[in-house]
N, C-alpha and C positions, 0 to 999 in steps of 0.2 A: 884402754881400748880393747874390746873383745873379752873373751873368757879368761879368767885368771887360772893358772895351773892349779890342779887339785892338790890339796894337802892331805887327802885321806891316805892312811897307811894300813888299813885293814887288808888282810889277805884276800885275794880274789876267790869268790865262791866258785864251785864247779857248775857244769851244765850251762843252762841258758843264761844264768847270771854272769858267768865268765864271758860269754859271747857279748852280752850287753856292755860289760866293762871294756872289752876290746873295741867295740864300736864307739863308746864314749871317748876312749883314748885317741882313736883316729880323728874324731871331731875336734878334740882338744889340740892335737898336733896340727891339724889343718888351720884352725883359728890362730894358733901361735905363729905359724909361718906367715899367714896373711897379715897379722898385726905387725910382725917385724918387718915385712916387706913394705908395708904402708909407711912405717916410721922412716925407713931408709929413703923411699921415694920422695917423701915430703921434705926430708932433710937435704938431699943431694940431687934430686931430680930423677924422673923415671928412666930416661935414656942412659944416664950415667951410672945407674945401679946395676950390678951384675947378679946373676943367680948365685954365684959363689959367695958373694957378700951376704945375700939373704940367708943362704944355708948356714953360714958361720954365725949370723946373728940369732938364728933359731936353734943353733946347735944340732943340726941334722945334716944328712948327706945331700949333695946336689940332686941325686936321683930321687930322694924323698920329696924335694920341692917340686920337681917336674912330674912326679907321680900324682901329686895332689893338684898341681896347676900346670897343665900341658903348655899353656902359653904364658908368657910374662905378663901380658895384659890382664889375664885372669887374676893375677895377684893383686892388681890395683882396683879392678872392678869386680868385686867378689860377690855381688848380688845380681848378676846378670839375668839369671832365670826369673827371679822375682820381678825385675824391672820389665823384661820383655813380655811376660805373660800377665802382668798386673791388670791392664785394661781389659784384656779378653776375659779374665776371670771375673772381673766386676760385671761385665755384660752377662756372662753365664749365670751369675748369682743374683741378678736384679730381682727386685721384689715384684709380686703380682701387680699388674697394672702400671709398672714403672717402665719408662722408655729407656733406651740405651743412653740418651743424653742425660736424663735425670739421674740414672745410676752413676754415671761417670762424674757428673758434677758433684753429687753427694760424696762420692769417694775422694775426689780431689780436695774438696773443702775439709773433709775429715783429716786427710793427710797433711794439709797445710796447718790446720789447728794443732795437730800432733807434732809438727815440725819433723816430719818423717825424712830420714836420710835418703830413702829411695826416691822421694819426690824432689830431692835436690838440696835438702838441708844437711850438707856434709861438712860444713865448717870451712873457714877461709883457707887454711893450709892445704886441705885436700882438694878444694876447688881450684886453687892456684896451681897445684901439681898437675891437674888435668889440662888446665888452660895453657900451661907452658910446655906441654908435651904434644908434639904433632901426632905421635902414635896413639896416645890416649884420646885425643880430640877426634881423630878419625874413627877410632873404636866406638866412642860414645855416639857419634852420628849413626854408625851402623846399628847400634842397639836401638836407637830411636826408630830407624827404618824397620827393624825386626819387630818392634812393638806394634807398629802400624800394621804390618802384615798379619800378625797374630790377631789383632783386633778385627781386621777385615774378614778373616776366617771365622771368627766368633759371630760376627754380624751376618755372614752368609748362612751359618747354621741357625742362628736365631730367627731369621726371616724366611728360611727355606728358599733362598734365591737360587736360581740356576747358575751353573759354573760360569756362563758367559755374561751374567748380569754385572755391570760395573757399579751398580748402586751401593752395595756394601763397601766396595773399595773406596768410592767417593766419600761416603759417610765416615769411613775410618780415617781418611786423610784429613777431613775437617776436625774430627774429634781428637785424633792424635796430635794434630797441629796445635790445638789449644794447649794440650799438655806439654808439647815441646816448647812453646812460647813461655809457659809458666815456669818450666824447669830452667830455661835460660834466664828468665827474670830473677829467679832466686839466686842463681850464680852471680849475675851482674850486681845485685844489691849486696850480696855477701862480700864480693871483692871491693865494693865501694865503702865497706866498713860498717854496714848496718848489722845489728844483732838479729838473731833468729826471731825473737818475739816481735821486733819491729818489722821484719820482713813478713812474718805471718799475718800481722795486722794489715799491712798494705796489700798482700796477695789475696786476702779474703774478698776485699772489694773488687780487686782487679779480675780475679777468677770469675766472680759472679757476673761481671760485665762481659767478660770474654765468652762465657757459655751462653749468655743471653743473646749474643749475636747469632747463634746457631738455632735458636728457638723457632724462627719462621720456617726453617727447612726440616728440622729434625725433632720437633717437639713430640711427635707421635711415632717416630721411627723405631722399629724393633721393640714395640711395647709388649711386655710379658703378658 
């Protein structure tokens, strides 16, 4: 899981290369802490795992853990920014002539085909860890809400809507709602014992039907 520790023993060059190596070391340390935390969370539960235990497992100081991850939840949900901004970025990057609905459907189907962890393909142990933790379950719901807010802002910008226009927020609620349902569906099927390829095959058809429900209202909305 994650980045393996580097085995390079060459001395650090001076100047910009040294700075690059320091940044690489920071990324490596961050990933190591995240990996060790996740292993502990899955083995003994999120609530029962302490920062001290994580620090010991990663062989770093407690202060190092909190410097990289200010909240304990951040250790378990380490791709929050990517999750929250993903739908908004898809809308911003939609192709000429492509509506927001078409862009988001294309991206969702691509993520399902790739069995992307950010889309929900995180494995049974990780998903069970979240489901069994009240803290992480609440945090995940908050991330879904933040993702919807970011999408509403992107749709407002894409359509030039006025600040008081509720249309972008309404569209965002519908579009993000489909993604929320699909995410939960992946979790449920994973916990029911289905493999990722089986889930991806089922979700391709289900996602297509789910997005089709929005066609009458949003087929031409926010077309680039």
